[in-house]
Structures are given as C-alpha cells and as structure tokens.
N, C-alpha and C positions, 0 to 999 in steps of 0.2 A: 762097351766096357762096364765092368761091374762096380767100379768105384764112383759111379754117378757122373762120370765125364761123358760128354757128347761129342761125337765127331763133327767138326765144323770145317768148312772150306771157305777161304777168303776170296775176294774178287779176283785175285791173281792166281787162284788155283792151289794155294798152299793148304795142306790138310793139317789140322791140329785138334786136340781134345781140350775141352773146357767144361767145368762143372757149373759155371755161372753163365749169365747171359751176356757177359763181356764179349765183344766182337773183335778184340784186339788180337791180331795174328802175330805170334811170336817171330815168325820168319820175316814178315814185313817190318816188325819193330826193330829187328837187328839190322835190316837193310837201310832203314831210315834213321838210325841213330846218328846224331851229329858227331863229327870228329873232334870238335872243340866247343868251348863255351860251357856255361853252367848246366845246360840241359844234357850235355854229354856225360855228366857226372851222376846222373840220376838213373834209377831203375826205369824200365819201360812204362810200368803203370803210373809212376810219379810224373815222368816226362809227358805222357799222354794226357794226364789230368790237367797239367798246367797249359799245354797247348789247347786242349778243349776249352779252357776258360779264357783263352786269348792272351796268355802270359808267355811271351817269348823273349823278353829282355829282363835284365835285372832291375831296370827302372820301373817296368810294369809290376814286377814282383814286389818292389818296395812300397807299392801303394796298398798292400794288403797286410793284415795282422797275421801272426802265426796261427791264431785260432781260425781265422777265415781259410787259410791255406789247408789246415788239417781237416777241414770239413769236405774238401774235394775228394771224390771217390778216386782212389789210387795213391793218395798221399798218406804216408804213415809217419810215425814219430822218427823213424830212422832217416827220413828225408830232410828233416828240419836242420840238423847240424851242417849238412852239405849245403843247404840253401843259405844258412846264416854265414858260413865261411865265404861263399861266393859273393854275397852281398858286401861283407866286410872288406874283401879284396878291392872292391870298387868304391869304398867309403860310403856304402849304403847300409840300410837296416830295414827290418820289417816296420810297418807303421805301428805306432803305439796304440 
C-alpha cells in the first residue's frame, strides 16, 4: 500500500494493514471485546492498553491517577470521561 501501511497477519491468520508496529489485530479485537463491564465501553486500543497494564477491574483502575492512565499507549483523552463515569457508577474515582 502506498499510504505507509504494511500488510500484517495475526497468529489466527487474519490479514490487516497497519502503519505502526502495533500488532493488535482488528478482527481479533472485535472477537475478544467484552459484552459488558467498563472495558466493553472503550475502544480496542484503550481496552488493550489497560489489559496490557494488568487493569481489568474498576478497583484496579482506581489505584491510578488520570495522568498515569493517559501515559499508557492506546489511551487518549476521549477515554477519560468513559473511565470516570464507570468509576463513579461504583462509587470509585481515580487516585489523587
């Protein structure tokens, strides 16, 4: 492809194009998306970033500051309101 994207193939055989060295397969991401819970409300990059950091529950998320979360590759400013709302629903918040 001329736009700098490289053909990649995941371990399950799905073909996709990426311009970065990110190995996240879009097809696998859709197949693995949770049906419920706060992780289901996030984009694949944001969800993968949290899982990569070992954050799979709101209690684990609440032990981080917003700034710490924003430093994770895959988390952008658009994810913060979703995460805050999920935390607030359970009476939790980001660490100060």
